[in-house]
Every structure is written in structure tokens, then in C-alpha cells.
C-alpha positions as CSV (number, residue, x, y, z in Angstrom):
1,M,47.5,-79.6,74.3
2,P,47.0,-79.2,70.6
3,V,48.0,-75.9,69.0
4,D,45.3,-73.8,67.2
5,P,46.8,-72.9,63.9
6,W,44.4,-70.0,63.4
7,A,45.2,-68.3,66.7
8,T,48.1,-66.2,65.3
9,T,46.7,-65.6,61.8
10,T,43.2,-64.5,62.3
11,A,44.1,-60.8,62.7
12,Q,46.3,-60.9,59.6
13,E,43.9,-62.8,57.3
14,F,40.8,-61.1,58.5
15,P,41.5,-57.4,59.2
16,P,38.9,-55.7,61.3
17,Q,38.9,-52.6,59.0
18,S,38.5,-52.0,55.2
19,P,41.7,-51.6,53.3
20,P,42.9,-47.9,53.0
21,G,42.4,-47.9,49.2
22,W,38.7,-48.4,49.6
23,A,38.2,-45.3,51.6
24,S,40.2,-43.3,49.0
25,L,38.0,-44.7,46.2
26,A,34.9,-43.8,48.1
27,E,36.1,-40.3,48.6
28,R,36.9,-40.0,44.9
29,L,33.5,-41.3,43.9
30,A,31.8,-38.8,46.3
31,A,33.9,-36.0,44.9
32,Q,32.9,-37.0,41.4
33,D,29.2,-37.1,42.4
34,R,29.6,-33.6,43.8
35,K,31.2,-32.4,40.6
36,M,28.4,-34.0,38.5
37,F,25.8,-32.3,40.7
38,D,27.6,-28.9,40.4
39,L,27.8,-29.5,36.6
40,R,24.1,-30.3,36.3
41,A,23.2,-27.2,38.4
42,S,25.5,-25.1,36.2
43,V,23.9,-26.4,33.0
44,L,20.4,-25.9,34.4
45,A,21.3,-22.3,35.3
46,N,22.7,-21.7,31.9
47,V,19.6,-23.1,30.2
48,S,17.4,-20.9,32.3
49,D,19.5,-17.9,31.3
50,I,19.3,-18.8,27.6
51,V,15.5,-19.4,27.8
52,A,15.0,-16.0,29.5
53,D,17.2,-14.3,26.9
54,L,15.3,-15.9,24.0
55,T,12.0,-15.0,25.6
56,A,13.1,-11.4,26.0
57,K,14.3,-11.3,22.4
58,Q,11.1,-12.8,21.1
59,A,9.1,-10.1,22.9
60,A,11.3,-7.4,21.5
61,L,10.8,-8.8,17.9
62,A,7.0,-8.9,18.5
63,A,7.1,-5.3,19.5
64,Q,9.2,-4.4,16.5
65,N,6.8,-6.3,14.2
66,A,3.9,-4.4,15.7
67,Q,5.7,-1.1,15.1
68,I,6.5,-2.0,11.5
69,L,2.9,-3.0,10.8
70,D,1.7,0.3,12.4
71,L,4.2,2.2,10.2
72,I,2.9,0.5,7.1
73,G,-0.6,1.3,8.1
74,Q,0.3,4.9,8.5
75,Q,1.8,5.0,5.0
76,I,-0.7,2.9,3.0
77,K,-4.5,2.8,3.3
78,P,-6.6,0.5,1.0
79,A,-10.0,1.3,-0.4
80,Y,-12.4,-0.2,-3.0
81,G,-15.7,0.4,-4.7
82,F,-18.4,-1.4,-6.7
83,T,-21.6,-0.3,-8.5
84,T,-23.9,-1.3,-11.3
85,G,-26.3,0.3,-13.8
86,S,-28.8,-0.9,-16.3
87,A,-31.7,-0.1,-18.7
88,Y,-30.3,2.8,-20.6
89,A,-29.6,3.8,-24.2
90,I,-26.0,3.6,-25.4
91,P,-25.0,6.7,-27.3
92,A,-22.9,6.8,-30.4
93,G,-19.4,8.3,-30.2
94,R,-17.0,9.1,-27.4
95,A,-18.0,12.7,-27.4
96,N,-21.5,11.7,-26.5
97,K,-20.7,9.2,-23.7
98,I,-22.8,9.4,-20.5
99,T,-22.0,8.2,-17.1
100,R,-24.1,5.1,-16.4
101,A,-22.7,4.0,-13.0
102,S,-20.3,5.7,-10.7
103,F,-19.1,5.8,-7.1
104,D,-16.6,8.0,-5.0
105,L,-13.5,7.2,-3.1
106,T,-12.6,9.7,-0.3
107,V,-9.0,10.6,0.3
108,P,-8.0,10.0,3.9
109,S,-6.5,12.8,5.9
110,G,-2.7,13.1,5.4
111,F,-2.6,11.2,2.1
112,T,-1.6,12.8,-1.2
113,Q,-1.6,10.0,-3.8
114,A,-3.9,7.2,-5.0
115,L,-2.9,4.2,-7.0
116,I,-6.1,3.1,-8.6
117,S,-7.1,0.1,-10.7
118,A,-10.6,0.5,-12.2
119,S,-12.7,-1.6,-14.5
120,A,-16.0,-1.5,-16.4
121,Q,-17.8,-4.5,-17.9
122,D,-20.6,-3.7,-20.2
123,V,-23.4,-5.6,-21.9
124,G,-25.2,-4.0,-24.8
125,L,-28.0,-5.0,-27.2
126,N,-27.2,-3.8,-30.8
127,S,-30.5,-2.4,-32.0
128,T,-29.1,-1.3,-35.4
129,A,-29.2,-3.2,-38.6
130,G,-25.5,-3.8,-39.0
131,I,-22.4,-4.7,-37.1
132,D,-21.4,-2.1,-34.5
133,Y,-18.9,-1.8,-31.7
134,L,-19.7,-1.6,-28.0
135,V,-17.0,0.4,-26.2
136,S,-16.5,0.1,-22.5
137,F,-15.0,3.3,-21.0
138,V,-14.0,3.7,-17.4
139,D,-13.0,7.1,-16.1
140,I,-11.2,8.1,-12.9
141,T,-12.2,11.7,-12.2
142,A,-11.8,13.0,-15.7
143,T,-8.3,11.6,-16.3
144,G,-9.2,10.7,-19.8
145,G,-10.0,7.2,-18.8
146,G,-9.5,4.1,-20.9
147,G,-11.6,2.0,-23.2
148,A,-11.9,-1.3,-25.0
149,Y,-14.4,-2.5,-27.5
150,A,-16.2,-5.6,-28.8
151,A,-17.9,-6.1,-32.2
152,V,-21.6,-6.9,-31.9
153,A,-23.7,-8.2,-34.8
154,G,-26.7,-6.2,-35.8
155,A,-30.3,-7.4,-36.2
156,A,-33.7,-6.1,-36.9
157,V,-35.1,-3.6,-34.4
158,P,-36.2,-4.2,-31.7
159,V,-34.7,-7.7,-31.3
160,G,-31.0,-6.9,-31.5
161,V,-28.0,-9.0,-30.6
162,G,-26.2,-8.7,-27.3
163,G,-22.4,-8.2,-26.8
164,V,-20.0,-7.8,-23.9
165,S,-16.9,-5.6,-23.6
166,F,-14.5,-4.9,-20.8
167,A,-12.1,-2.1,-20.0
168,L,-9.4,-1.9,-17.3
169,I,-7.1,1.0,-16.4
170,T,-4.6,1.7,-13.7
171,Y,-3.8,5.3,-12.8
172,L,-1.7,7.2,-10.2
173,K,-3.3,10.4,-9.0
174,T,-1.0,12.8,-7.1
175,G,-1.4,16.2,-5.4
176,L,-4.5,15.0,-3.4
177,T,-5.7,16.4,-0.1
178,G,-7.7,14.8,2.7
179,G,-11.4,14.8,2.2
180,Q,-11.1,15.1,-1.6
181,T,-13.2,12.6,-3.6
182,I,-12.2,10.6,-6.6
183,T,-15.0,9.5,-8.9
184,I,-14.9,6.2,-10.7
185,S,-17.5,6.0,-13.6
186,S,-18.5,3.7,-16.4
187,Q,-19.4,5.6,-19.7
188,P,-20.2,3.1,-22.4
189,Y,-20.8,4.2,-26.0
190,T,-20.8,2.7,-29.5
191,S,-18.7,3.5,-32.5
192,G,-21.6,3.6,-35.0
193,G,-25.2,4.4,-34.1
194,T,-27.2,4.8,-30.9
195,W,-28.5,1.6,-29.3
196,A,-32.0,1.8,-28.0
197,S,-32.7,1.6,-24.2
198,V,-33.4,-1.9,-23.1
199,A,-33.1,-3.7,-19.7
200,A,-30.3,-5.8,-21.0
201,N,-28.0,-2.8,-21.5
202,S,-26.0,-2.8,-18.3
203,T,-22.6,-2.1,-16.7
204,V,-20.6,-3.3,-13.7
205,T,-17.9,-0.9,-12.4
206,T,-15.3,-1.8,-9.8
207,A,-12.1,-0.3,-8.4
208,T,-9.4,-1.0,-5.9
209,C,-7.2,1.8,-4.5
210,L,-4.1,2.3,-2.4
211,F,-3.9,5.7,-0.8
212,L,-0.2,6.8,-0.3
213,R,1.4,9.6,1.7
């Protein structure tokens, strides 16, 4: 009877189980997967903590910003005014100046100072025969005010020649109390003779103000 050469080698050449090394490799891979999973979970947890921390800090900064803006609002309060006037005579000389347009700014309660920038722009028709000067004068509650002038050519009455002048002053008033009024006024005049009243004679008066504690 012939001998089967595979009868004694089959078990050795084709083992019924995987080599021991494979099981060890599989265990190591599984352990690595667990470590990676734990690492991802840790990273996600840390990111969540960071986001929560940043969100809380952002909310705190927003609250602080609101407090700062509120504090600024308590220390500074803005105000402004605007008015016009027209159709009047323009007197000669500073001593004879007359208020032609004015408005009041009221001091808010608790404020004691006012930083004011006021201006007056004037148009005047020179009704005299020779060159004269139109002086714009803006006053802040009798502070002495400030003026600027423009030369205007003369012409035969009643035609006249028109000119424009502009004055701007900035003034800090102190010692104020709430409810007190500050009057801003335009008081144009000439340096020579009186200019007759015509519709063209006009003024524009403006002011901006920062009330301070």
C-alpha cells in the first residue's frame, strides 16, 4: 500500500490556530485604539473647557465695557445749539453791538464745567460810501467773546456791497450748577459806520459743548 507523504506533515505545515504573535499584535493594536480614543476624549474635554473659559471671559469683558461706557456717560455729557437771524441794521463799534441771534444751553444736574466751541458767520451789506469792516463777534454768556473781521467795499446807498466774516472761540466755563443756562449769541458790528437794515444782513450761530463734572 502506498504511503501518503502528507499524513504526518499536515498538522505541522497547516496549524489549526493562528501563531501566538498575531494575538499579541492584535492586543497591542486594540490597546493603541483605546489610547487614541482616550486621547481624543481628553482633547475634546479640554477644548470644551477652553471654549467655556473664553466665553466666560468674553462675557466679563462685555460687562466691563458696559461699565466703562456708563462711567464715561456719567462724567461727560454733550450738547449743541444752532440759530440764525436776519434783516437788521449793523451798528458801528464794539460798544454798540447788539445780539442778533442767540440760544441757551442748560447745565445738567451734577455738572460743574462746560467746554464750549462757538461760532458766528455773518453776512453784511455795506451801505456806506467807503470801505468798512464787518466784525463777527460771538459771545458765551458775557465772557468777553471773540471776534474776527472782513473788509467790505463801500458803494452808493442803498445798493451797497456784501461781505462775509466768521468768528470762532473755544472757552471753558467753570463753577457751574445744574439748571444754569449758558447763552451763546452773535453780535455783529462794523468798525466804521452803521450799515442800514436790509434782508441780506444775516448771521448763523452754532456751538458744541461738553459738560464735565
